[in-house]
PyMOL CGO cylinders between C-alpha atoms (Angstrom):
from pymol import cmd
from pymol.cgo import CYLINDER

trace = [
    CYLINDER, 21.87, 46.78, -38.60, 18.15, 46.81, -37.99, 0.3, 1, 1, 1, 1, 1, 1,
    CYLINDER, 18.15, 46.81, -37.99, 17.62, 44.88, -41.22, 0.3, 1, 1, 1, 1, 1, 1,
    CYLINDER, 17.62, 44.88, -41.22, 20.07, 42.20, -40.08, 0.3, 1, 1, 1, 1, 1, 1,
    CYLINDER, 20.07, 42.20, -40.08, 18.41, 41.93, -36.67, 0.3, 1, 1, 1, 1, 1, 1,
    CYLINDER, 18.41, 41.93, -36.67, 15.01, 41.64, -38.34, 0.3, 1, 1, 1, 1, 1, 1,
    CYLINDER, 15.01, 41.64, -38.34, 16.28, 38.91, -40.65, 0.3, 1, 1, 1, 1, 1, 1,
    CYLINDER, 16.28, 38.91, -40.65, 17.79, 37.03, -37.75, 0.3, 1, 1, 1, 1, 1, 1,
    CYLINDER, 17.79, 37.03, -37.75, 14.51, 37.22, -35.80, 0.3, 1, 1, 1, 1, 1, 1,
    CYLINDER, 14.51, 37.22, -35.80, 12.60, 35.97, -38.80, 0.3, 1, 1, 1, 1, 1, 1,
    CYLINDER, 12.60, 35.97, -38.80, 14.98, 33.03, -39.26, 0.3, 1, 1, 1, 1, 1, 1,
    CYLINDER, 14.98, 33.03, -39.26, 14.76, 32.18, -35.57, 0.3, 1, 1, 1, 1, 1, 1,
    CYLINDER, 14.76, 32.18, -35.57, 10.99, 32.28, -35.65, 0.3, 1, 1, 1, 1, 1, 1,
    CYLINDER, 10.99, 32.28, -35.65, 10.90, 30.10, -38.77, 0.3, 1, 1, 1, 1, 1, 1,
    CYLINDER, 10.90, 30.10, -38.77, 13.24, 27.55, -37.17, 0.3, 1, 1, 1, 1, 1, 1,
    CYLINDER, 13.24, 27.55, -37.17, 11.17, 27.52, -33.94, 0.3, 1, 1, 1, 1, 1, 1,
    CYLINDER, 11.17, 27.52, -33.94, 7.93, 26.98, -35.86, 0.3, 1, 1, 1, 1, 1, 1,
    CYLINDER, 7.93, 26.98, -35.86, 9.54, 24.21, -37.95, 0.3, 1, 1, 1, 1, 1, 1,
    CYLINDER, 9.54, 24.21, -37.95, 10.81, 22.53, -34.78, 0.3, 1, 1, 1, 1, 1, 1,
    CYLINDER, 10.81, 22.53, -34.78, 7.39, 22.86, -33.11, 0.3, 1, 1, 1, 1, 1, 1,
    CYLINDER, 7.39, 22.86, -33.11, 5.64, 21.41, -36.15, 0.3, 1, 1, 1, 1, 1, 1,
    CYLINDER, 5.64, 21.41, -36.15, 8.05, 18.52, -36.33, 0.3, 1, 1, 1, 1, 1, 1,
    CYLINDER, 8.05, 18.52, -36.33, 7.63, 17.83, -32.63, 0.3, 1, 1, 1, 1, 1, 1,
    CYLINDER, 7.63, 17.83, -32.63, 3.84, 17.86, -32.95, 0.3, 1, 1, 1, 1, 1, 1,
    CYLINDER, 3.84, 17.86, -32.95, 4.01, 15.47, -35.87, 0.3, 1, 1, 1, 1, 1, 1,
    CYLINDER, 4.01, 15.47, -35.87, 6.35, 13.21, -33.88, 0.3, 1, 1, 1, 1, 1, 1,
    CYLINDER, 6.35, 13.21, -33.88, 3.97, 13.22, -30.91, 0.3, 1, 1, 1, 1, 1, 1,
    CYLINDER, 3.97, 13.22, -30.91, 1.00, 12.63, -33.19, 0.3, 1, 1, 1, 1, 1, 1,
    CYLINDER, 1.00, 12.63, -33.19, 2.69, 9.43, -34.39, 0.3, 1, 1, 1, 1, 1, 1,
    CYLINDER, 2.69, 9.43, -34.39, 3.39, 8.22, -30.84, 0.3, 1, 1, 1, 1, 1, 1,
    CYLINDER, 3.39, 8.22, -30.84, 0.50, 9.25, -28.60, 0.3, 1, 1, 1, 1, 1, 1,
    CYLINDER, 0.50, 9.25, -28.60, -2.32, 7.54, -30.56, 0.3, 1, 1, 1, 1, 1, 1,
    CYLINDER, -2.32, 7.54, -30.56, -0.41, 4.23, -30.43, 0.3, 1, 1, 1, 1, 1, 1,
    CYLINDER, -0.41, 4.23, -30.43, -0.11, 4.57, -26.68, 0.3, 1, 1, 1, 1, 1, 1,
    CYLINDER, -0.11, 4.57, -26.68, -3.78, 5.41, -26.35, 0.3, 1, 1, 1, 1, 1, 1,
    CYLINDER, -3.78, 5.41, -26.35, -4.78, 2.49, -28.54, 0.3, 1, 1, 1, 1, 1, 1,
    CYLINDER, -4.78, 2.49, -28.54, -2.72, 0.14, -26.42, 0.3, 1, 1, 1, 1, 1, 1,
    CYLINDER, -2.72, 0.14, -26.42, -4.38, 1.34, -23.26, 0.3, 1, 1, 1, 1, 1, 1,
    CYLINDER, -4.38, 1.34, -23.26, -7.84, 1.07, -24.77, 0.3, 1, 1, 1, 1, 1, 1,
    CYLINDER, -7.84, 1.07, -24.77, -7.23, -2.40, -26.13, 0.3, 1, 1, 1, 1, 1, 1,
    CYLINDER, -7.23, -2.40, -26.13, -5.75, -3.71, -22.89, 0.3, 1, 1, 1, 1, 1, 1,
    CYLINDER, -5.75, -3.71, -22.89, -8.26, -5.74, -20.84, 0.3, 1, 1, 1, 1, 1, 1,
    CYLINDER, -8.26, -5.74, -20.84, -9.07, -4.12, -17.48, 0.3, 1, 1, 1, 1, 1, 1,
    CYLINDER, -9.07, -4.12, -17.48, -7.88, -7.06, -15.37, 0.3, 1, 1, 1, 1, 1, 1,
    CYLINDER, -7.88, -7.06, -15.37, -4.91, -8.13, -17.53, 0.3, 1, 1, 1, 1, 1, 1,
    CYLINDER, -4.91, -8.13, -17.53, -2.32, -10.16, -15.56, 0.3, 1, 1, 1, 1, 1, 1,
    CYLINDER, -2.32, -10.16, -15.56, -4.23, -9.72, -12.27, 0.3, 1, 1, 1, 1, 1, 1,
    CYLINDER, -4.23, -9.72, -12.27, -4.47, -12.99, -10.37, 0.3, 1, 1, 1, 1, 1, 1,
    CYLINDER, -4.47, -12.99, -10.37, -7.79, -13.48, -8.59, 0.3, 1, 1, 1, 1, 1, 1,
    CYLINDER, -7.79, -13.48, -8.59, -8.46, -16.47, -6.33, 0.3, 1, 1, 1, 1, 1, 1,
    CYLINDER, -8.46, -16.47, -6.33, -12.04, -17.67, -6.02, 0.3, 1, 1, 1, 1, 1, 1,
    CYLINDER, -12.04, -17.67, -6.02, -12.95, -19.95, -3.12, 0.3, 1, 1, 1, 1, 1, 1,
    CYLINDER, -12.95, -19.95, -3.12, -16.31, -21.71, -3.51, 0.3, 1, 1, 1, 1, 1, 1,
    CYLINDER, -16.31, -21.71, -3.51, -17.49, -22.49, 0.00, 0.3, 1, 1, 1, 1, 1, 1,
    CYLINDER, -17.49, -22.49, 0.00, -18.16, -25.97, 1.38, 0.3, 1, 1, 1, 1, 1, 1,
    CYLINDER, -18.16, -25.97, 1.38, -17.93, -29.06, -0.90, 0.3, 1, 1, 1, 1, 1, 1,
    CYLINDER, -17.93, -29.06, -0.90, -17.94, -32.80, -0.57, 0.3, 1, 1, 1, 1, 1, 1,
    CYLINDER, -17.94, -32.80, -0.57, -19.48, -34.02, 2.69, 0.3, 1, 1, 1, 1, 1, 1,
    CYLINDER, -19.48, -34.02, 2.69, -19.88, -30.42, 3.83, 0.3, 1, 1, 1, 1, 1, 1,
    CYLINDER, -19.88, -30.42, 3.83, -23.07, -29.35, 2.09, 0.3, 1, 1, 1, 1, 1, 1,
    CYLINDER, -23.07, -29.35, 2.09, -23.53, -25.96, 3.71, 0.3, 1, 1, 1, 1, 1, 1,
    CYLINDER, -23.53, -25.96, 3.71, -27.06, -24.56, 3.86, 0.3, 1, 1, 1, 1, 1, 1,
    CYLINDER, -27.06, -24.56, 3.86, -29.82, -26.90, 2.58, 0.3, 1, 1, 1, 1, 1, 1,
    CYLINDER, -29.82, -26.90, 2.58, -32.89, -25.65, 0.76, 0.3, 1, 1, 1, 1, 1, 1,
    CYLINDER, -32.89, -25.65, 0.76, -36.11, -27.24, -0.46, 0.3, 1, 1, 1, 1, 1, 1,
    CYLINDER, -36.11, -27.24, -0.46, -35.97, -29.74, -3.32, 0.3, 1, 1, 1, 1, 1, 1,
    CYLINDER, -35.97, -29.74, -3.32, -32.47, -30.85, -2.33, 0.3, 1, 1, 1, 1, 1, 1,
    CYLINDER, -32.47, -30.85, -2.33, -30.63, -27.65, -3.12, 0.3, 1, 1, 1, 1, 1, 1,
    CYLINDER, -30.63, -27.65, -3.12, -27.21, -27.52, -1.40, 0.3, 1, 1, 1, 1, 1, 1,
    CYLINDER, -27.21, -27.52, -1.40, -25.25, -24.34, -0.83, 0.3, 1, 1, 1, 1, 1, 1,
    CYLINDER, -25.25, -24.34, -0.83, -22.06, -26.14, -1.89, 0.3, 1, 1, 1, 1, 1, 1,
    CYLINDER, -22.06, -26.14, -1.89, -23.44, -26.62, -5.40, 0.3, 1, 1, 1, 1, 1, 1,
    CYLINDER, -23.44, -26.62, -5.40, -24.67, -23.04, -5.81, 0.3, 1, 1, 1, 1, 1, 1,
    CYLINDER, -24.67, -23.04, -5.81, -21.36, -21.76, -4.45, 0.3, 1, 1, 1, 1, 1, 1,
    CYLINDER, -21.36, -21.76, -4.45, -19.49, -23.73, -7.15, 0.3, 1, 1, 1, 1, 1, 1,
    CYLINDER, -19.49, -23.73, -7.15, -21.81, -22.79, -9.95, 0.3, 1, 1, 1, 1, 1, 1,
    CYLINDER, -21.81, -22.79, -9.95, -21.70, -19.07, -9.26, 0.3, 1, 1, 1, 1, 1, 1,
    CYLINDER, -21.70, -19.07, -9.26, -17.91, -19.28, -8.74, 0.3, 1, 1, 1, 1, 1, 1,
    CYLINDER, -17.91, -19.28, -8.74, -17.45, -20.87, -12.15, 0.3, 1, 1, 1, 1, 1, 1,
    CYLINDER, -17.45, -20.87, -12.15, -19.65, -18.24, -13.77, 0.3, 1, 1, 1, 1, 1, 1,
    CYLINDER, -19.65, -18.24, -13.77, -17.61, -15.57, -12.01, 0.3, 1, 1, 1, 1, 1, 1,
    CYLINDER, -17.61, -15.57, -12.01, -14.39, -17.13, -13.18, 0.3, 1, 1, 1, 1, 1, 1,
    CYLINDER, -14.39, -17.13, -13.18, -15.52, -16.93, -16.82, 0.3, 1, 1, 1, 1, 1, 1,
    CYLINDER, -15.52, -16.93, -16.82, -16.48, -13.24, -16.48, 0.3, 1, 1, 1, 1, 1, 1,
    CYLINDER, -16.48, -13.24, -16.48, -13.18, -12.36, -14.86, 0.3, 1, 1, 1, 1, 1, 1,
    CYLINDER, -13.18, -12.36, -14.86, -11.20, -14.25, -17.50, 0.3, 1, 1, 1, 1, 1, 1,
    CYLINDER, -11.20, -14.25, -17.50, -13.05, -12.31, -20.21, 0.3, 1, 1, 1, 1, 1, 1,
    CYLINDER, -13.05, -12.31, -20.21, -11.60, -9.21, -18.60, 0.3, 1, 1, 1, 1, 1, 1,
    CYLINDER, -11.60, -9.21, -18.60, -8.06, -10.58, -18.68, 0.3, 1, 1, 1, 1, 1, 1,
    CYLINDER, -8.06, -10.58, -18.68, -7.71, -11.92, -15.11, 0.3, 1, 1, 1, 1, 1, 1,
    CYLINDER, -7.71, -11.92, -15.11, -5.74, -15.00, -14.20, 0.3, 1, 1, 1, 1, 1, 1,
    CYLINDER, -5.74, -15.00, -14.20, -8.21, -17.01, -12.16, 0.3, 1, 1, 1, 1, 1, 1,
    CYLINDER, -8.21, -17.01, -12.16, -7.36, -19.66, -9.55, 0.3, 1, 1, 1, 1, 1, 1,
    CYLINDER, -7.36, -19.66, -9.55, -10.08, -21.69, -7.83, 0.3, 1, 1, 1, 1, 1, 1,
    CYLINDER, -10.08, -21.69, -7.83, -9.59, -23.63, -4.61, 0.3, 1, 1, 1, 1, 1, 1,
    CYLINDER, -9.59, -23.63, -4.61, -11.91, -26.27, -6.01, 0.3, 1, 1, 1, 1, 1, 1,
    CYLINDER, -11.91, -26.27, -6.01, -13.63, -26.77, -9.35, 0.3, 1, 1, 1, 1, 1, 1,
    CYLINDER, -13.63, -26.77, -9.35, -15.63, -29.87, -8.47, 0.3, 1, 1, 1, 1, 1, 1,
    CYLINDER, -15.63, -29.87, -8.47, -17.59, -31.31, -5.53, 0.3, 1, 1, 1, 1, 1, 1,
    CYLINDER, -17.59, -31.31, -5.53, -14.89, -32.40, -3.09, 0.3, 1, 1, 1, 1, 1, 1,
    CYLINDER, -14.89, -32.40, -3.09, -13.92, -31.96, 0.52, 0.3, 1, 1, 1, 1, 1, 1,
    CYLINDER, -13.92, -31.96, 0.52, -11.44, -29.21, 1.23, 0.3, 1, 1, 1, 1, 1, 1,
    CYLINDER, -11.44, -29.21, 1.23, -10.63, -28.10, 4.77, 0.3, 1, 1, 1, 1, 1, 1,
    CYLINDER, -10.63, -28.10, 4.77, -10.32, -24.52, 5.85, 0.3, 1, 1, 1, 1, 1, 1,
    CYLINDER, -10.32, -24.52, 5.85, -6.61, -24.97, 6.43, 0.3, 1, 1, 1, 1, 1, 1,
    CYLINDER, -6.61, -24.97, 6.43, -6.19, -26.39, 2.92, 0.3, 1, 1, 1, 1, 1, 1,
    CYLINDER, -6.19, -26.39, 2.92, -7.99, -23.38, 1.46, 0.3, 1, 1, 1, 1, 1, 1,
    CYLINDER, -7.99, -23.38, 1.46, -5.76, -21.05, 3.45, 0.3, 1, 1, 1, 1, 1, 1,
    CYLINDER, -5.76, -21.05, 3.45, -2.69, -22.91, 2.19, 0.3, 1, 1, 1, 1, 1, 1,
    CYLINDER, -2.69, -22.91, 2.19, -3.81, -22.50, -1.43, 0.3, 1, 1, 1, 1, 1, 1,
    CYLINDER, -3.81, -22.50, -1.43, -4.24, -18.77, -0.94, 0.3, 1, 1, 1, 1, 1, 1,
    CYLINDER, -4.24, -18.77, -0.94, -0.80, -18.45, 0.64, 0.3, 1, 1, 1, 1, 1, 1,
    CYLINDER, -0.80, -18.45, 0.64, 0.80, -20.56, -2.04, 0.3, 1, 1, 1, 1, 1, 1,
    CYLINDER, 0.80, -20.56, -2.04, -0.81, -18.76, -5.00, 0.3, 1, 1, 1, 1, 1, 1,
    CYLINDER, -0.81, -18.76, -5.00, -0.31, -15.26, -3.61, 0.3, 1, 1, 1, 1, 1, 1,
    CYLINDER, -0.31, -15.26, -3.61, -3.21, -13.77, -5.58, 0.3, 1, 1, 1, 1, 1, 1,
    CYLINDER, -3.21, -13.77, -5.58, -3.92, -10.07, -5.87, 0.3, 1, 1, 1, 1, 1, 1,
    CYLINDER, -3.92, -10.07, -5.87, -7.22, -10.64, -4.07, 0.3, 1, 1, 1, 1, 1, 1,
    CYLINDER, -7.22, -10.64, -4.07, -9.05, -13.69, -2.70, 0.3, 1, 1, 1, 1, 1, 1,
    CYLINDER, -9.05, -13.69, -2.70, -12.87, -13.92, -2.72, 0.3, 1, 1, 1, 1, 1, 1,
    CYLINDER, -12.87, -13.92, -2.72, -14.85, -16.63, -0.95, 0.3, 1, 1, 1, 1, 1, 1,
    CYLINDER, -14.85, -16.63, -0.95, -18.37, -17.33, -2.27, 0.3, 1, 1, 1, 1, 1, 1,
    CYLINDER, -18.37, -17.33, -2.27, -20.94, -18.41, 0.30, 0.3, 1, 1, 1, 1, 1, 1,
    CYLINDER, -20.94, -18.41, 0.30, -24.66, -18.71, 0.92, 0.3, 1, 1, 1, 1, 1, 1,
    CYLINDER, -24.66, -18.71, 0.92, -26.08, -19.00, 4.39, 0.3, 1, 1, 1, 1, 1, 1,
    CYLINDER, -26.08, -19.00, 4.39, -29.12, -19.85, 6.54, 0.3, 1, 1, 1, 1, 1, 1,
    CYLINDER, -29.12, -19.85, 6.54, -30.89, -17.97, 9.31, 0.3, 1, 1, 1, 1, 1, 1,
    CYLINDER, -30.89, -17.97, 9.31, -30.15, -18.95, 12.89, 0.3, 1, 1, 1, 1, 1, 1,
    CYLINDER, -30.15, -18.95, 12.89, -32.82, -20.95, 14.79, 0.3, 1, 1, 1, 1, 1, 1,
    CYLINDER, -32.82, -20.95, 14.79, -33.82, -17.92, 16.84, 0.3, 1, 1, 1, 1, 1, 1,
    CYLINDER, -33.82, -17.92, 16.84, -34.15, -15.61, 13.80, 0.3, 1, 1, 1, 1, 1, 1,
    CYLINDER, -34.15, -15.61, 13.80, -37.21, -14.95, 11.63, 0.3, 1, 1, 1, 1, 1, 1,
    CYLINDER, -37.21, -14.95, 11.63, -36.42, -16.72, 8.37, 0.3, 1, 1, 1, 1, 1, 1,
    CYLINDER, -36.42, -16.72, 8.37, -38.78, -14.47, 6.38, 0.3, 1, 1, 1, 1, 1, 1,
    CYLINDER, -38.78, -14.47, 6.38, -37.10, -11.32, 7.64, 0.3, 1, 1, 1, 1, 1, 1,
    CYLINDER, -37.10, -11.32, 7.64, -33.44, -12.27, 7.63, 0.3, 1, 1, 1, 1, 1, 1,
    CYLINDER, -33.44, -12.27, 7.63, -32.02, -11.70, 4.17, 0.3, 1, 1, 1, 1, 1, 1,
    CYLINDER, -32.02, -11.70, 4.17, -29.51, -9.73, 2.17, 0.3, 1, 1, 1, 1, 1, 1,
    CYLINDER, -29.51, -9.73, 2.17, -25.92, -9.76, 0.90, 0.3, 1, 1, 1, 1, 1, 1,
    CYLINDER, -25.92, -9.76, 0.90, -23.23, -9.68, 3.55, 0.3, 1, 1, 1, 1, 1, 1,
    CYLINDER, -23.23, -9.68, 3.55, -19.47, -9.11, 3.30, 0.3, 1, 1, 1, 1, 1, 1,
    CYLINDER, -19.47, -9.11, 3.30, -16.76, -9.95, 5.83, 0.3, 1, 1, 1, 1, 1, 1,
    CYLINDER, -16.76, -9.95, 5.83, -13.18, -8.69, 6.17, 0.3, 1, 1, 1, 1, 1, 1,
    CYLINDER, -13.18, -8.69, 6.17, -10.47, -8.89, 8.83, 0.3, 1, 1, 1, 1, 1, 1,
    CYLINDER, -10.47, -8.89, 8.83, -7.20, -7.19, 7.86, 0.3, 1, 1, 1, 1, 1, 1,
    CYLINDER, -7.20, -7.19, 7.86, -7.38, -3.44, 7.06, 0.3, 1, 1, 1, 1, 1, 1,
    CYLINDER, -7.38, -3.44, 7.06, -6.17, -4.11, 3.52, 0.3, 1, 1, 1, 1, 1, 1,
    CYLINDER, -6.17, -4.11, 3.52, -9.40, -6.03, 2.85, 0.3, 1, 1, 1, 1, 1, 1,
    CYLINDER, -9.40, -6.03, 2.85, -11.91, -3.47, 4.18, 0.3, 1, 1, 1, 1, 1, 1,
    CYLINDER, -11.91, -3.47, 4.18, -12.30, -1.32, 1.07, 0.3, 1, 1, 1, 1, 1, 1,
    CYLINDER, -12.30, -1.32, 1.07, -12.79, -4.41, -1.13, 0.3, 1, 1, 1, 1, 1, 1,
    CYLINDER, -12.79, -4.41, -1.13, -15.52, -5.82, 1.12, 0.3, 1, 1, 1, 1, 1, 1,
    CYLINDER, -15.52, -5.82, 1.12, -17.36, -2.50, 1.38, 0.3, 1, 1, 1, 1, 1, 1,
    CYLINDER, -17.36, -2.50, 1.38, -17.08, -1.75, -2.36, 0.3, 1, 1, 1, 1, 1, 1,
    CYLINDER, -17.08, -1.75, -2.36, -18.33, -5.19, -3.50, 0.3, 1, 1, 1, 1, 1, 1,
    CYLINDER, -18.33, -5.19, -3.50, -21.19, -5.16, -0.97, 0.3, 1, 1, 1, 1, 1, 1,
    CYLINDER, -21.19, -5.16, -0.97, -22.35, -1.69, -1.96, 0.3, 1, 1, 1, 1, 1, 1,
    CYLINDER, -22.35, -1.69, -1.96, -21.98, -2.37, -5.65, 0.3, 1, 1, 1, 1, 1, 1,
    CYLINDER, -21.98, -2.37, -5.65, -24.01, -5.59, -5.56, 0.3, 1, 1, 1, 1, 1, 1,
    CYLINDER, -24.01, -5.59, -5.56, -26.82, -4.31, -3.41, 0.3, 1, 1, 1, 1, 1, 1,
    CYLINDER, -26.82, -4.31, -3.41, -27.17, -1.17, -5.56, 0.3, 1, 1, 1, 1, 1, 1,
    CYLINDER, -27.17, -1.17, -5.56, -26.84, -2.73, -9.01, 0.3, 1, 1, 1, 1, 1, 1,
    CYLINDER, -26.84, -2.73, -9.01, -28.92, -5.86, -8.25, 0.3, 1, 1, 1, 1, 1, 1,
    CYLINDER, -28.92, -5.86, -8.25, -31.47, -4.18, -6.02, 0.3, 1, 1, 1, 1, 1, 1,
    CYLINDER, -31.47, -4.18, -6.02, -30.80, -6.70, -3.26, 0.3, 1, 1, 1, 1, 1, 1,
    CYLINDER, -30.80, -6.70, -3.26, -31.15, -6.15, 0.47, 0.3, 1, 1, 1, 1, 1, 1,
    CYLINDER, -31.15, -6.15, 0.47, -28.09, -5.34, 2.54, 0.3, 1, 1, 1, 1, 1, 1,
    CYLINDER, -28.09, -5.34, 2.54, -27.12, -7.74, 5.31, 0.3, 1, 1, 1, 1, 1, 1,
    CYLINDER, -27.12, -7.74, 5.31, -24.18, -5.53, 6.27, 0.3, 1, 1, 1, 1, 1, 1,
    CYLINDER, -24.18, -5.53, 6.27, -20.42, -5.44, 6.11, 0.3, 1, 1, 1, 1, 1, 1,
    CYLINDER, -20.42, -5.44, 6.11, -18.64, -6.94, 9.10, 0.3, 1, 1, 1, 1, 1, 1,
    CYLINDER, -18.64, -6.94, 9.10, -15.14, -7.15, 10.62, 0.3, 1, 1, 1, 1, 1, 1,
    CYLINDER, -15.14, -7.15, 10.62, -14.72, -10.83, 11.53, 0.3, 1, 1, 1, 1, 1, 1,
    CYLINDER, -14.72, -10.83, 11.53, -11.78, -13.10, 12.25, 0.3, 1, 1, 1, 1, 1, 1,
    CYLINDER, -11.78, -13.10, 12.25, -12.83, -15.92, 9.93, 0.3, 1, 1, 1, 1, 1, 1,
    CYLINDER, -12.83, -15.92, 9.93, -10.55, -18.58, 8.51, 0.3, 1, 1, 1, 1, 1, 1,
    CYLINDER, -10.55, -18.58, 8.51, -10.96, -17.18, 5.00, 0.3, 1, 1, 1, 1, 1, 1,
    CYLINDER, -10.96, -17.18, 5.00, -10.64, -13.50, 5.94, 0.3, 1, 1, 1, 1, 1, 1,
    CYLINDER, -10.64, -13.50, 5.94, -7.49, -14.22, 7.90, 0.3, 1, 1, 1, 1, 1, 1,
    CYLINDER, -7.49, -14.22, 7.90, -4.90, -14.73, 5.13, 0.3, 1, 1, 1, 1, 1, 1,
    CYLINDER, -4.90, -14.73, 5.13, -2.52, -11.77, 4.95, 0.3, 1, 1, 1, 1, 1, 1,
    CYLINDER, -2.52, -11.77, 4.95, -0.88, -12.47, 1.61, 0.3, 1, 1, 1, 1, 1, 1,
    CYLINDER, -0.88, -12.47, 1.61, -3.71, -10.61, -0.21, 0.3, 1, 1, 1, 1, 1, 1,
    CYLINDER, -3.71, -10.61, -0.21, -6.93, -8.77, 0.53, 0.3, 1, 1, 1, 1, 1, 1,
    CYLINDER, -6.93, -8.77, 0.53, -9.28, -11.62, 1.42, 0.3, 1, 1, 1, 1, 1, 1,
    CYLINDER, -9.28, -11.62, 1.42, -13.04, -11.25, 1.75, 0.3, 1, 1, 1, 1, 1, 1,
    CYLINDER, -13.04, -11.25, 1.75, -15.94, -13.63, 2.39, 0.3, 1, 1, 1, 1, 1, 1,
    CYLINDER, -15.94, -13.63, 2.39, -19.21, -12.89, 0.59, 0.3, 1, 1, 1, 1, 1, 1,
    CYLINDER, -19.21, -12.89, 0.59, -22.51, -14.34, 1.78, 0.3, 1, 1, 1, 1, 1, 1,
    CYLINDER, -22.51, -14.34, 1.78, -24.74, -13.71, -1.20, 0.3, 1, 1, 1, 1, 1, 1,
    CYLINDER, -24.74, -13.71, -1.20, -28.09, -14.68, 0.22, 0.3, 1, 1, 1, 1, 1, 1,
    CYLINDER, -28.09, -14.68, 0.22, -30.12, -16.74, 2.72, 0.3, 1, 1, 1, 1, 1, 1,
    CYLINDER, -30.12, -16.74, 2.72, -31.48, -20.16, 1.76, 0.3, 1, 1, 1, 1, 1, 1,
    CYLINDER, -31.48, -20.16, 1.76, -33.94, -19.79, 4.65, 0.3, 1, 1, 1, 1, 1, 1,
    CYLINDER, -33.94, -19.79, 4.65, -35.68, -16.74, 3.13, 0.3, 1, 1, 1, 1, 1, 1,
    CYLINDER, -35.68, -16.74, 3.13, -38.38, -17.93, 0.65, 0.3, 1, 1, 1, 1, 1, 1,
    CYLINDER, -38.38, -17.93, 0.65, -38.17, -14.89, -1.64, 0.3, 1, 1, 1, 1, 1, 1,
    CYLINDER, -38.17, -14.89, -1.64, -34.39, -14.85, -1.62, 0.3, 1, 1, 1, 1, 1, 1,
    CYLINDER, -34.39, -14.85, -1.62, -34.17, -18.58, -2.18, 0.3, 1, 1, 1, 1, 1, 1,
    CYLINDER, -34.17, -18.58, -2.18, -36.07, -18.18, -5.47, 0.3, 1, 1, 1, 1, 1, 1,
    CYLINDER, -36.07, -18.18, -5.47, -33.50, -15.58, -6.56, 0.3, 1, 1, 1, 1, 1, 1,
    CYLINDER, -33.50, -15.58, -6.56, -30.55, -17.70, -5.41, 0.3, 1, 1, 1, 1, 1, 1,
    CYLINDER, -30.55, -17.70, -5.41, -31.64, -20.75, -7.42, 0.3, 1, 1, 1, 1, 1, 1,
    CYLINDER, -31.64, -20.75, -7.42, -32.72, -18.89, -10.59, 0.3, 1, 1, 1, 1, 1, 1,
    CYLINDER, -32.72, -18.89, -10.59, -30.23, -19.69, -13.37, 0.3, 1, 1, 1, 1, 1, 1,
    CYLINDER, -30.23, -19.69, -13.37, -30.57, -16.32, -15.08, 0.3, 1, 1, 1, 1, 1, 1,
    CYLINDER, -30.57, -16.32, -15.08, -30.10, -14.47, -11.80, 0.3, 1, 1, 1, 1, 1, 1,
    CYLINDER, -30.10, -14.47, -11.80, -26.96, -16.51, -11.07, 0.3, 1, 1, 1, 1, 1, 1,
    CYLINDER, -26.96, -16.51, -11.07, -25.49, -15.34, -14.39, 0.3, 1, 1, 1, 1, 1, 1,
    CYLINDER, -25.49, -15.34, -14.39, -26.49, -11.78, -13.66, 0.3, 1, 1, 1, 1, 1, 1,
    CYLINDER, -26.49, -11.78, -13.66, -24.95, -11.99, -10.18, 0.3, 1, 1, 1, 1, 1, 1,
    CYLINDER, -24.95, -11.99, -10.18, -21.65, -13.38, -11.56, 0.3, 1, 1, 1, 1, 1, 1,
    CYLINDER, -21.65, -13.38, -11.56, -21.47, -10.62, -14.17, 0.3, 1, 1, 1, 1, 1, 1,
    CYLINDER, -21.47, -10.62, -14.17, -22.22, -7.91, -11.61, 0.3, 1, 1, 1, 1, 1, 1,
    CYLINDER, -22.22, -7.91, -11.61, -19.68, -9.28, -9.19, 0.3, 1, 1, 1, 1, 1, 1,
    CYLINDER, -19.68, -9.28, -9.19, -17.04, -9.30, -11.95, 0.3, 1, 1, 1, 1, 1, 1,
    CYLINDER, -17.04, -9.30, -11.95, -17.89, -5.67, -12.74, 0.3, 1, 1, 1, 1, 1, 1,
    CYLINDER, -17.89, -5.67, -12.74, -17.62, -4.77, -9.06, 0.3, 1, 1, 1, 1, 1, 1,
    CYLINDER, -17.62, -4.77, -9.06, -14.15, -6.31, -8.81, 0.3, 1, 1, 1, 1, 1, 1,
    CYLINDER, -14.15, -6.31, -8.81, -13.10, -4.51, -12.02, 0.3, 1, 1, 1, 1, 1, 1,
    CYLINDER, -13.10, -4.51, -12.02, -14.37, -1.19, -10.73, 0.3, 1, 1, 1, 1, 1, 1,
    CYLINDER, -14.37, -1.19, -10.73, -12.57, -1.65, -7.42, 0.3, 1, 1, 1, 1, 1, 1,
    CYLINDER, -12.57, -1.65, -7.42, -9.28, -2.21, -9.22, 0.3, 1, 1, 1, 1, 1, 1,
    CYLINDER, -9.28, -2.21, -9.22, -9.88, 0.83, -11.40, 0.3, 1, 1, 1, 1, 1, 1,
    CYLINDER, -9.88, 0.83, -11.40, -10.39, 3.01, -8.34, 0.3, 1, 1, 1, 1, 1, 1,
    CYLINDER, -10.39, 3.01, -8.34, -7.40, 1.47, -6.58, 0.3, 1, 1, 1, 1, 1, 1,
    CYLINDER, -7.40, 1.47, -6.58, -5.17, 2.49, -9.54, 0.3, 1, 1, 1, 1, 1, 1,
    CYLINDER, -5.17, 2.49, -9.54, -6.41, 6.07, -9.68, 0.3, 1, 1, 1, 1, 1, 1,
]
cmd.load_cgo(trace, "trace")
């Protein structure tokens, strides 16, 4: 009887080990494929991002020396950003891709119609008349609805840290382009035309490319954290 029991135990153990080995082999054939798919998938795949280059047409925005208009820098940096986001798999929509007039209400309508995952407005600014132009500088971010706060804070902190730029602060503000509710919508003021040192950085082609890349990385990192 003991011999029979021992044989039954041995057979059961053999069957269990065989099943376990088969299961491990089955999983070995499946798991790597899943991992490879995740690794090969672009970080912003199928995410729609709307970029709104500020000003345009008759509305020049801030004006710098040598005829530099904020509207043109806004558009150039926005296009560079669009390329970097597309490299990462994003579906990019721009409110304008040339120098034309576009009202605030028209920009709002585009955001509402497109229903992007996020909307980012690119701006540059100028010191107020009663401010010291040489002291006022830095990157600023604006948000209005609670859903937009973390995006504004994250992008601001990422850019100032990675680019070594001054912080102009993160602000709650009921602006036309922070107001849309269909998606987290933020306005970024990326520098002051009125600050001589910052103006050199703003108009430097290599720095514009670096800024666009860093901004794309900031957006990517924000999405990564949001999905954790």
